[in-house]
N, C-alpha and C positions, 0 to 999 in steps of 0.2 A: 553502610555502604560506602565505598571509597570513591567520591564522584570524581577524584583526579585522575582516577585510572579510567574511569568510563569516558570522560571528556576527552581523553587521548585518542579514543578510537572512534569518536563520532564527529567525522568532518561534517562542515556545514552542508545543509541540504539546498538544492538549485531553488531558486525563485520562478515562480510561475511566469511563463511569457511565452510568445507565439512559437519559439523554437520546441516547445512541449506539446503544442496543439495536434490534435489528431484530425482535426476539422469536422468533428462532430461535437455541437454543442453540448448536448446530454452528457457523452463521454467526457469531454473536456471539463464539464462542472464537476462531474465525479473525481476526475484526477486532481482538481485543484483542491477539492475537499480532502483527498486521501494525502495530498501533500502537506495540507494545513494540519492534519492529524498526525503526520509524521512528525512535522515540526514540534507540535506539543509534547509529543512522545520524546523527542530528543532534549527539548527544554526541561522536561521533569527528570530525565536522567542526569542532565547537567547540573540541575539544581541541588540534588542529593537529598531532596526533601523527602519525608515519609508522608506523602500525600495518597494513601491507599485508595480513597474515594475517587480522586482525580485519574489515578492510573486505570482504575476499574471503568471508569466513565469513557475514557479515550480508548481503552481496549474493546469496550463492547460497541462503541461508535464506529471504530475501524471495522470490527468483524460484520457489524449490520451491513455497512457501506461495501466491504469487500464482496460479499455475497451478492448483493444487488448489482453491484458494477461488474463483476465477472459474468453474471447470467446475461445482463444488457450487452455486454462486449460480445460475447459468444453468439448471441442471436443476431447482432449486426454482422459479425464476420461470417456466419453461415448463410445469411440472407444475401450476402455480396460475393459468395463462392470464394472464400479465402482458402488457398490451397495448403496453407499451415496451419489451418484451424485445429487439427488434432494436437500438434505441439504446443500451439497457444494455450488450448485446453489444460493440456497436462502441465503446463507452467502454472496455470491458475490454481489447478488442483494441488500443486506443490505448495504453493503460498497459503492456500487454505489449510492444508494439513499441518504446515509451521504454527499458522495462526490459531488453529484449534487446539494444538498441543500448548501454547502460551495461555489460552482462554482457559483450558483445563487446569494447568498450573495455579492460576489465579483463583480458581474456583476452590482449590485445595489450600489456598493461605501462601503460595509461592508466588510472589510478584517478581516476575522476571522482566523487568524494565528494559534491561540492556538487549536482551534477546528480540524484544519487539521493536526497540528502536534500530537494531541492527536488521531485522525484517523488512522494516519500513523503508530503511535506506536502501537495501537491496532491490526492494520493489521500485523506488524511485529510480536509481541508478540504473538497474539492469531492465526491468520489465517496461516500464514507462519509456525510458529514452531509447532502448534498443528494440525490445519485441514489439510494443505497440507502435512506435514510429516507423519500423520497418513494415507493417501492416496497415499503413495508414491509408492506401488506397482503398483497402477494403472495410475501412471503419468509417465511411461516408454515411450520413443520415439517409433515411428512405426520402425518395422525392416526394 
């Protein structure tokens, strides 16, 4: 693995802060955890280490949390009558499809760390910063 090449395409992930909060403590906690897992993925890619067990642990943690988080988020959006729920759900489905592909590849011995790091980077930069924050009024917790 040429870590110099991978390092060049992995810009720093944002730090958690109030600017990333959607105003829902449960969803914010899940976002924080996903951001931490994204950071661990990028660190693994940048290290160039052959840590298969670590990669698979992170991949499994991301997969489990992504399924839980997307279901929780969609439930909140539906409850609050979000007019863009269909588009939001389609974006979740696309992320889950990509994640499932990386998970499948991992089960066949192909550890595509860079693909996972890029997927998590896209999730952070696009989905969290744009899609979720634009839906913030519809992500409020139940009274």
